[in-house]
N, C-alpha and C positions, 0 to 999 in steps of 0.2 A: 274375385274368386273366393268361395266360402272355404272355411277351415276343413269341412268334410271333403270337398272336391280336391283340395290341395293334398290331403292325406291319401286319398285314393290314387292321385297322380304319383305321389312318392312311392306308394306300394307297387304300382305297375312298373315303375322304372327299373326295379330290381330284376324283373323277369325278361327284359329286352336285351338283345346283343348290342348294348351301348358301349361307347368308348369309355374306358376308365383311366387312360393315360392323358387325355386331353379334355378340358372342361369348358363349359359354356355358360355365360351369363347373358341374359337378353332382356330387352324392354321395348315397348312400343313407343310411339310418339307421346309427348307430354310425360315421359318418364314412368309410364304405366308398366309395372313389372310383368314379365312373361316367364312362367316356369318353363325350363327347357333342359333337355338331356340330349347331348350330342350322340348321334348314331354314326355318322360318317362325314367326312369333308374332303375337299380337293383344293386345288389351287384357286378355283373360282366359284366353288359350290359348297353348300353346307346342307346337311340332312339331319333333322333333329325331331325330337318328340316333344309335344306340348299338350295342354289340356283343352284346347279350343280350336275350331276351324279358323283359317285365315284366308282372306280373299287374295286373288291374283293382284300383285302390285302393292301389297301392304309392306311398309318399310319397317325393318327391325334393326335396332341398335344392339350390337354384339360386342362382347369381350371374350376372346378365345385365349385360353392360357394353359400352360403346363404347370406353372407355379406362380405365385403372386409377387415374385421379386424380379426375375430376369426374363420371363417369356410370356408377356402379355401383349396381345394385339387387339386393337379396337377396329371395328368395321361397321359398315351399314349393308344389310342384305335386303333383297326385294323378293317377296314370295312369288313363285310361279307354279308350285305343285302342292296339293293338299289332299291327303287321303285319310279316311277313318280306319283305325286299326283296333285290335283287341285291347291295347294298352293306352290308347289315347289317339291324338291326331298327329300323323307324320307330315312334316313340312319340308319342302324343298325350296331353297332360296339361293339366288346367285349373289355373289359379293360384288359390291360396286368398285372395290379395289382388290387386286390380287392379295391373297392371304400372306401375312408377314413371313419372310424367310426364316425368322427366328422360330416360328412354330413349325414350318414345313421341314426344316433341317433336323429337327429333333423328333419328328414323328415317324413311325414305322411305315406309314402309308403315304409318303410324300411324292410318289411317282405318278399318281393319278391326276390327269389334267381336269377332266370333267366327270361328274356322276351321271348315271343314266336313270331315267324315271319311267316307270311303266304307265301306259295309257291305253285307251281303246277308242280312237277317233276314226271317223270315216270321211274321206275327202276325195279330191280329184287331182291328178297330175296332168299337166300339159307339157309334153316333152318336145323341146325345141320350138321356135316360133312357128305357129300355124299347125302344130302337130295335133293328133287326136287326144281327147281326154281319156285318161285311164283311171278307173275306180280303184282306190287303195284303202287299206286299213292300217293305221299307224299303231304300232305295237309298243314302242318306247321312243324316247328322245333324250338328247343332251343339248348342251349349249352349242355344240358344233355339228350335230348330226341327228339322224333318226333312222329307225328300222321300220320297214313297211312290209305288208303282205299284199300281193296282187295276183291276178289270174294269168298274167302273161309276163314273159321275161323282158327286162329292160337292160340295154347295153351299158356297161360301165363307161363313164365319160360323158353320158348324155345329160345335158342341162334340162332343168325342169322348173315349172312354177306350180306351187301347191295352192289349190283353191278349196274352200269349204263347200261351195255349191257348184254343180255342173255348169251353171250359166256363167259363173264368175262375175256377175254383175255387182258393181259397187264394192269390189274387194281389192285390197292391196295384197297381191300374192307373195308367198314366201318362196324365195329362189334358192336353188341348190343344184347339186350334181350327183348322179348315180355313181357310187363307189364300187359296189359289188352286187352280184345277183346269183342266188342259189335256188335250185329246185327243191321244194319240200315234198311234193307228191305230184300226181298226174294233173292236178288242177291249180296248184298254188306255188308261188315263188316268194322267197324272202329277199328283200332288197335293202341294201345299206346305202345311206345317202349322206353326203356332206352338205352342210348349210353354211353359207358365207357369213362372215362378220359376226360370228357368235350369236346369230339370231335364232338358234334353236329354241331359246326360251320364249319365243313368240308363238310357238306351236299351240300351247294351251290357250293363249289369248285369242287365237283365231276361232277356236271352237267354243269359247266361253260365252255364256249369256251375260246380259248387263248386270244381273244380280250377283254374278260370281266375280265381278271386277271391283276393285277398290275405287272409290270415287275419284281419286287423283289420277288414275290412268285411263279413265273412260274417254278422255279427250286428247291424250298425248301418248307417244310411243316411248317405251322403256328401252334404253340403250345400255349395253354393257361396254365399259371402257376396256380396250384391249391391251393397254400398256400401263405399267405402274407409273404413276404420275409423281412429279416433284412434290406436289402438295401431300400425297400419301406418305412419301419418304420423310418429309418434315414432321408429319403427324406421328409417325412411328418413333422418330427420334425424341420428340417431346414426351411420348408415353414412356419410353425407356428411361429418360431422365427423371420422370415422375416417380418411378419405383426405385431409383437409386437412393441410397442414404445420403443425407446432408452431412456436412462436416461436423455439425453438432451431435449427430447420431452415431458417428463412427467411434467405436470403442477400441482402444489400443491396449494390447496386453504386453506387459514387460517380461 
């Protein structure tokens, strides 16, 4: 990144509703620095501003911190949402491990489980095995659900499969369940859906072209771990110890 573009990015950051209480440091693979300003985060998601577009599946190494002594958490995020804005590129990425409780417990917004991301995809729902195909427009999604618009009501509790094409040929559908249905006007209904196993992040992948996918994910599926792992807890402990002073650094006052 040139000095000029870096300066422009720094100037734009001041005009965004970014977080000032929680800070973010990021880099791509091979330790390539990525300028980043945190906009919002949740237990499993992070939304930030940067200076370049990133493809679906791009891995980002993160450090999220309140201060550099007691509240630092490292994580790896995978990009699933990218939008151009007035001040740069807004990126949505899911965290491969739940965000550290040290950060969540000290943040004012630690109640949100997943962030929602706006989109405008058109697909098809097949409700229950052998049911008819229903044309839908996807308005937004999260890791655990999505909001649709359709021309007919769908009953809560109905299971469905989401397809990109009406034929459904050579597709692995995304499965979910209707949670609520509301009438918007005489011709349209808003539908709220739950998606099993945190696979809502697969919504943009279904509709993405090959050029929009990172090379590493074109032949494999990205999965979100649903539980905090022992490996993650050990990593957090080692990071906490890393920022504690050593015995030689402790200054005692008499």
